[in-house]
C-alpha positions, 0 to 999 in steps of 0.5 A: 759080427758072427764068428768074431769075438770082440771085447766091448766092441773093440778089435784087438788087431785092426786090418792093414790099410794095404794088402791082406791081414792085420797090422799092429795091435790096437789094444793092450790085449793085442800087445800082450798076445804079440809080446807073448808070441815074441817071448815064446819064439825066443824061448823056442830058439833056446830050447830047440837050437836051429843048428842041432834041432832044426825039425823041432825048431821049425815045428815050434815056429809053425805052431806058435805062428799058427796060434798067433794067426788064429788069435788074430782071426778070432779077435781081429777085424775081418781080413780082406784085401785092401787097397788103402783108405776110402777117404 
């Protein structure tokens, strides 16, 4: 697929069965990305306490979430609206 980076023909994130976007990771690389995102979000909460540094915390969450979506876009199945499996 043009514009998509695959690791040995395998997507890191599979598309959800219902709705738009991706579900849980399908490979260890995807799980590593998700774990890193989670740890960085926790770190952002400590580095930028929301009660005292609200704007910095919101900026950190926005940047980290945008990076996660970008990685999912590059390494995941092409997203599209899905109504379930066609069995």
